[in-house]
N, C-alpha and C positions, 0 to 999 in steps of 0.2 A: 677515418676511412680515406685509403688512397684514391686519387682521381683516376679512373679508368678511361683509357684512349681507346676508341674504337674505330676501326679502319679495314676496309677490305671487304672480302666476300664471306659470310657466315652462311653455313649450311644448316637449315632447320631440319634435323633428321627425322626420316620416317620411322616407324616403329615396324619392325619385320615380323610376320607371323609365322610359325612352323605351320606344318600339315595338320598338327592337332589343335591349332588355334592359339597356342600359348606364345609368347614372346620368345623370338628367336635371338638370344642374347649374342651368341658367338657370330651370328650374321652382321648384328649390330656393331659389335666391336669392329668386324673387318671393314663394314662400310664407313664407319667414322674414321677408321684410320685411313683408307683410301682417299676420302676427299681432302683430308689434311695434308696427306702426302702430294695431292695435286694443286696444294698452294693455298687452300681456304685458310683465313685467318682464324676461323673458329667454328664452334658448333653452336646451335641452340637446340637443348634438350627439352622437351614437352612443349615445343611449340604447336600451333594449330595442325601443321603438317605430321607431327607425330601422333595424331588422335588421341591426346591425353585424356579427354572427356570419357573415353570408352576403356581406358586403363584402371585397373584397380589400383590400391595405394601400393601393394608390394611391387607391382608390375611398374609404376612411376619411380619408386625407389630404385628399383634395379636398373631402369633404363638410365636414370641419372648418374648412377654409380659406375656404369659402363662408360658413358660420355665422358665423366669426370676423370677416369683413369686413362683413356685414350688421349685426352686433351694435356693431361700432366705429363705423360710420356713424351709428347711431342712439343711442350713447350706453348700450346695454343690455348685460346680464351674460350671459356665456355659460359654461355649465356643460358639461363634456365628460365623457362616459361613458369610463371608463379602469380600468385593473387587472384583476384575475383570482385565481382560487382560490388560485394559487401565490404566496407572498408575495414570493420574491426576484425574479421576473420582473415581478410586478406594480408592487414598488418601483422596477425598471430603467425601465419604461414610464413611471411616473409622473416619474421624474426628469428624463427627457426633454421633458415637456409644455409647459413654458415656451418652449422653443425651437421645439418643433413646433408650437404653438397660441399666438402671442402674444397677450395680452390675456384669456386665459381667467380667470375669476373663481372656478372651483373646479371639481374632479373629483369625479364621481358615482361611487362605488366601491360594488360590491356586495358584502355580508356573504359570505365564502367560500362558495362553492356545491358542494354533493355531498359533501364532506369531512367536513362536520360536526365543526369542531375543539372545539366547546364554547365557553362563554362567554369562558372566560381565553384561549383560543386566538384568538378573534375579536378580543379586545383587544389582544392581543398583535400581531396582525397589522396593526391600524390603528396603533398606537404606530409600528410600523417603516415602515409607508407614509407616515405623516404626517411623519416624520422625514426621509424621502427626497423628499417631494413640494415643489415650489416653489410649489404653490397649495394653498389650504386643500381639505379633502375633506367630502364628503357622503356619509355612510353610507347605503346602500340597503339598507333592512331588509325583505325580502319573503321570509318564511320558507317559503312554501308553494312556491317556487320554489327557494331554497337548501337547505332541510332543516334549517337553524338557527334555532332560537327564541332570542330573546333578551328577558330580563326587564327591568323598568323600572329595575331596580338596574344591570344591564349597560349600557342606554343612558345612563344617568348616568354610569357610568364612562367611557364614550366620549365623552361630552360634555366630560369633564375632561381629555382628551388634547389636548395643544397642537396646533392645526392642524386640528382636527375642528370644522366650525362649523355642522353640522345633520345631520339625518336626512330622508331620504324613506320615510315610515312607510306601509308597504303589506302589513298582516297579515291582509287579507281581510276586514276588518270594523272596527267601532270597539269596541275592547276595553278591559278595566279598566287595562292598561299604558298605553294612550294617554291615558285619564283621568287616571291618577296623574302620568303625565309633564307634561301640559298644566296639571294643578293648581298644579305648582310647576316652571315650566319653568327649566331650567339657563341662567344668564346668558350671552349671545352664542350661543346654539344654537338654531338654527331648526328647528321641526318642520313639515315640509313634507306635507301630505296626498299619498299616492301611490295611493290607491285612489279613482278618479274618483267613485264613487258615493257616497263618504262625505265629500266635500269639505264640503258644507255644516255638518253636524255638528262636523266637525274644526275649521272656522273658529269655530262657535259657541263651542267650548271653549278657542280662543285660538291656534289654529295660526297661523303665520306666513304661509302661502300653500298652494300645491300645485304638483306637477308632474303634468300630467294630459294624456293622450293625446287626450282628447275636446275639450281646449281648442283643437285645431285649429278645431273648429266652433263659430261663435257666440262667439268669443273675447272680444268686448267684454263678453258677459252674464255670463262667468266673472269678469272683472276687476269688473265692478259688482257681483257677488256677493260678493266679497272686500272692496270698498270698504263695501259696506253694513252687513257685519257689524263692520268696524273702527269706523265711526262710531256703531253702536249702533241702527241702522234694522231693528230685528228683524221688523216686519211685512213690509218688502220684502224683506229677505235670505231670510225663511222662504219665501214665496210664489215668488220667483225660485229658490230652492234646490230646490225640488219639481220646478219644469219642468226646470232643468238635470240633476236626477238622473235624469228620464225619459230626457232626451238620452244621458246616459252610459250607462244601461243597453243601450240600443240601440247604442250604439257598440260595446260589447263583447259582442253576441250572436255573434260569431264570433271566432275568436282574433285578437287585437291585432297589426297595425295593419288588418287585412283591411277591416271596415266603414268606418273612418276614410279610408282610401285611395280605398274605392268612392265615398263621398261627396265627397271632394275632387274626384275626376275626373268626377263627376256635374255639380259645380258649375263646371267648367272651370279648376280650379285647378293640377291636375296632369296630365300627358298621357296617363297609363294608370292603371287601378286596381291593377297587377299588383303582387304579393308575390313573393318566392323561396322556393322550397322549402327546409324542410318544410312552410312555410305555403301554404294555398291561398287564393285571391280568395274574398270574401264573396258570398253569393247575392243576386239582385235584390232579394228581398223583404226581406232585413235591410238593405240599401242604402236601399232606397226608405223604409223606417220611420225611418232616422235621418236621412235627409235632410229627410223632411217635418216633423219635428221640430226640425231646425236652421234650416229656412227659416221656420218659424212664430216662432221666437225672434229672427231677424234682422228679420223684417217687423214682428213685434208684440213688442217687447220687454215690455209692460206684463204685469202679472198681475193685473189688476183692481182694484189699490190705487192711491191717489194718491201721488205721489211725496213 
């Protein structure tokens, strides 16, 4: 297995729905192409933002096929949400991933949810999955959804597992473990911001990039933010980061991805703002607030500072 290097801004694509409730694959293809053309390093198919729990098996297959084709056409990386809380079933799913999604760069696998296996159990889970998987794994660490906390020591042990190449770090804030991890990051292990509102400080500390639902909106500005931190343009990065943070807060004013879908629909990029139950659509005021911020960033990317 080749070592996969993950760096930059990855967009976990929404799943657009047509008026009849079916998956709008044409809109998905256009949306995928647009965010890559705006500089995203890659896509995440079947991430939480894509509502995979509400999709049937055929729908999930179709979504990944579209994303894989668009990424292959543009030479971008595709990360596929995969796995589950049961180790054996997750390993079986991952083992078939290369045949099911040719060209996948990595699989995004959530820390086992609800069962709370402890740090030792979590590490054993990922060792088993990495041994079974034909593609590298990115650990999705989101304890407020999974119920499983991981210390920086556990994250370092996960980073040492062959085949584990990164972590989507989404702990609900910028905590001490993130600071310690980024102060001495494991070699070949990408720390990717998973909390949209904390992208800028994570990049400032040395994160490799981010997997961000709000990067559907003003994608080029998120890419510019990552580039500014990398080249050390602190004034530009700080000012742009403040504006993008306001957008991310607005994008999460309702449960994800309702606001993002509402904005994309208002922009004419997807045919409906629909989400599937148990999610509900965002309200008009929530969509309008995020749309205004996204529009301002697209029309006026400046921050009052010289480039």
